BAKEPA-513040 format. One line per 3 residues: number of its first residue (from 1); their letters; for each residue x, y negated, z of N, C-alpha, C. Coordinates in pm, 1 decimal, m for minus. Each point is the difference from the previous one (the first is absolute). Layout:
NUM	A	X:Y:Z:X:Y:Z:X:Y:Z  ...
***
This chain:
1	MAL	9389.2:m16503.7:9698.3:143.6:84.9:m106.3:37.4:m13.2:79.9  94.9:m73.8:109.4:143.0:121.5:58.6:m60.0:m5.9:108.9  m125.4:76.6:91.4:63.3:94.8:102.5:m87.3:125.2:m132.9
4	WDS	m62.3:26.0:m120.9:m9.4:165.2:m96.0:181.0:3.9:m3.9  40.6:m132.6:m93.3:209.4:43.2:m25.0:23.6:47.5:98.0  5.3:2.7:152.6:6.5:m11.1:174.0:33.1:169.3:m16.2
7	VTE	m190.2:0.6:m30.5:m3.4:105.5:18.8:70.5:128.6:m139.9  2.1:40.1:m98.5:59.3:1.4:m54.9:109.7:22.2:m20.7  77.3:m57.1:67.1:149.5:m71.8:m42.4:80.1:167.0:217.1
10	SLG	m112.7:m71.4:75.7:0.2:167.6:116.5:18.8:119.6:m17.8  m96.4:101.1:m154.1:m21.2:17.8:m14.1:83.6:117.8:m98.1  104.6:m98.5:m33.3:122.0:15.2:m115.0:m77.3:m25.1:m113.1
13	GVS	m28.2:m152.4:m45.7:m40.6:m17.6:m192.6:m82.1:50.9:m30.8  m51.3:54.0:172.8:m135.1:93.3:m146.5:m91.9:m149.7:m37.1  m94.6:70.1:m151.0:m10.6:m100.3:m106.4:m134.4:17.7:36.2
16	TST	m97.3:m73.1:m16.9:m123.4:m53.2:12.1:m111.4:101.5:m44.8  30.3:91.7:m93.7:m21.1:118.9:m69.8:26.7:116.3:68.4  126.0:3.3:63.6:m49.8:180.9:19.7:2.9:m74.1:161.0
19	LLV	m45.4:m91.4:52.3:m81.7:9.8:99.0:m111.3:3.0:m35.9  m171.0:m55.9:m74.9:m62.8:m25.6:m110.7:m11.3:203.4:m10.0  82.1:43.1:m56.8:1.4:143.3:42.3:m42.7:57.2:62.9
22	GAA	127.2:10.6:89.5:m48.9:43.9:147.2:m88.6:m33.3:99.9  m21.3:m26.3:m38.4:m142.6:m101.7:50.8:m129.8:30.1:m37.2  m68.4:34.5:m128.9:m67.2:86.0:m95.8:26.3:135.6:48.2
25	AVV	130.7:43.3:m39.3:m54.7:152.8:19.4:m7.0:91.2:125.9  m27.7:m105.2:136.0:m22.3:m6.5:111.5:m152.4:m58.1:m34.3  m26.1:m39.8:m34.4:m224.5:m38.7:50.9:m50.5:168.8:m145.9
28	LAP	85.5:m20.2:m103.2:m28.9:87.4:m26.2:22.8:232.6:27.8  26.3:m4.9:54.6:87.2:99.9:10.2:m135.8:104.0:96.6  m83.9:m61.2:91.7:m142.5:81.2:57.8:m40.9:0.8:m120.2
31	VVV	23.7:m46.0:m123.5:m181.8:33.6:m97.3:81.4:61.5:m129.9  124.8:m42.4:m16.8:35.1:77.7:m110.4:93.1:143.6:55.0  29.4:59.3:38.8:91.4:102.6:102.5:m57.5:159.1:m26.6
34	PAV	m187.7:m42.3:59.7:m52.7:85.3:6.9:m111.2:50.0:m156.0  16.7:m82.0:m63.7:m66.1:m69.2:m96.4:105.3:132.2:m100.4  77.2:m75.9:2.2:129.5:127.5:m117.2:m16.1:138.4:88.3
37	LTG	69.4:37.2:115.2:m71.1:107.6:17.1:m90.5:92.2:m13.9  m132.4:m58.4:86.9:m74.6:108.2:m129.8:m59.5:m46.1:m136.7  101.5:m72.1:m83.2:m3.0:63.3:m136.1:143.4:75.3:m69.4
40	LRP	43.2:21.4:90.4:115.6:83.5:23.9:m49.2:186.1:7.6  m77.7:5.8:105.5:m40.4:75.8:71.9:m54.0:88.8:m109.0  m78.4:12.0:m121.0:20.0:109.9:m32.0:84.3:57.9:m141.3
43	IVK	63.8:m149.4:31.3:142.5:48.9:m107.3:81.4:128.8:123.3  13.0:m18.4:148.8:62.5:94.5:32.6:m63.4:60.1:54.0  m105.5:31.9:m5.4:m53.7:161.5:m8.9:25.1:65.7:m161.8
46	TVL	21.4:m45.6:m87.3:m28.1:87.2:m113.3:164.9:50.2:13.7  47.8:m76.0:43.7:181.6:m2.4:27.9:m9.2:171.0:48.3  m55.9:m58.8:108.7:24.0:105.7:194.3:m50.8:163.4:m158.9
49	KGG	m120.4:25.7:m41.3:m108.0:32.0:m36.6:111.8:125.7:m140.1  93.3:m148.5:m93.2:49.6:72.6:m49.1:217.0:114.7:121.3  32.7:m57.8:91.5:54.4:42.6:85.0:m62.7:140.0:m44.7
52	IFL	m94.2:1.2:129.9:m116.0:111.4:24.8:43.9:142.0:m88.7  m83.8:m80.5:m92.7:m0.3:57.0:m121.4:171.7:137.1:m73.6  113.8:m79.3:26.1:160.3:25.4:m19.9:m31.1:93.2:111.9
55	YDA	m66.0:16.9:161.5:51.1:16.0:67.6:m24.3:173.6:21.9  m162.6:0.2:10.4:19.1:117.8:m61.7:36.5:23.0:m154.6  46.5:m82.3:m107.8:52.0:97.2:m47.7:91.4:88.7:m22.1
58	VGG	79.2:m81.2:75.3:136.3:39.2:21.7:5.6:133.3:94.2  m16.5:m91.0:111.1:m96.4:198.3:25.2:20.9:113.0:m11.2  m161.1:m34.7:m47.4:m10.1:150.4:m125.7:125.5:32.0:m82.9
61	MVS	81.1:m117.9:m55.1:137.6:83.4:m88.3:137.9:76.6:156.1  m38.5:m18.4:71.2:103.9:34.9:118.3:m45.2:115.4:15.0  m112.2:m24.1:52.2:m86.8:132.1:3.3:85.2:132.8:m110.7
64	EVG	m52.7:m27.4:m93.8:m23.1:101.2:m172.7:208.1:20.5:9.8  43.6:m76.5:24.1:210.0:17.7:29.8:m11.4:106.2:104.1  m87.6:m63.8:68.1:31.9:47.0:118.5:m14.3:201.2:5.2
67	EGA	m176.6:41.2:27.4:m23.5:109.9:m76.2:127.2:18.8:m85.6  36.3:m46.7:m91.8:77.0:65.4:m114.8:187.9:58.0:34.2  5.6:m54.2:96.2:118.1:6.9:30.8:m19.5:83.5:98.3
70	SDL	m120.2:78.3:75.0:m7.6:109.6:111.2:m13.2:43.1:m128.9  m9.3:80.5:m53.3:m137.3:32.2:m89.6:217.5:77.4:m54.4  66.8:m89.7:m67.8:187.1:70.9:m32.8:95.7:14.0:97.3
73	VAE	m52.5:m79.5:153.2:82.6:96.8:80.0:m40.7:190.7:66.6  m160.9:m24.2:m0.3:m69.5:115.3:m31.3:82.1:155.7:m61.0  11.8:m88.4:m108.3:30.1:95.3:m167.4:163.4:1.2:69.9
76	ARS	117.9:m91.0:29.5:77.4:82.9:m21.2:m20.7:54.1:178.6  m25.0:m52.7:23.6:81.8:108.9:151.6:m103.4:166.5:40.8  m77.8:53.1:m140.4:m79.0:62.8:m28.5:129.4:55.2:m126.5
79	EMA	m8.1:18.6:m82.6:164.4:m33.1:m96.8:109.8:44.2:156.3  55.7:m57.4:57.5:150.7:m4.7:100.7:m42.6:214.8:80.5  m126.8:m25.0:m34.1:m8.3:78.9:97.3:m24.6:161.7:m57.1
82	ESA	0.9:m22.6:m156.9:m90.6:94.4:m63.2:137.4:m3.3:m55.1  200.9:m82.0:m3.8:96.2:82.1:m64.3:78.1:31.3:158.8  m29.6:m53.3:114.0:66.2:66.2:111.5:m28.3:175.4:25.1
85	ATQ	m125.2:m5.4:m83.4:m61.0:175.4:88.9:106.6:80.3:m159.0  m82.8:m59.8:m52.3:108.5:34.3:m189.7:133.6:60.8:68.9  67.4:m94.0:25.7:139.1:m42.0:69.5:36.1:190.7:60.7
88	SGA	m127.1:m36.0:161.3:74.5:68.7:83.3:m59.6:166.9:3.2  m116.4:m9.9:m75.6:m7.4:131.5:m89.9:88.3:82.3:m66.1  77.5:m115.8:m109.3:100.2:49.1:m75.2:95.7:87.8:33.2
***
């Protein structure tokens, strides 16, 4: 037991349970991590699909706003040209 106390003391007073949890994590990580990632794959795909849908929807809205703004600018220029023609002809 003195050897174990010496080892844990040299690690900064780490308790036995902490060492056991760390060892279990090292042993189980190669098995657990891929299983968790496989389980998360459908969730990640669903989130990505939602992001793509939002991107497309927002792109359509921005396109419509751009067309509306372009129409307004064309109308304003037309009115300015008519006003300038009226003023120069008067």
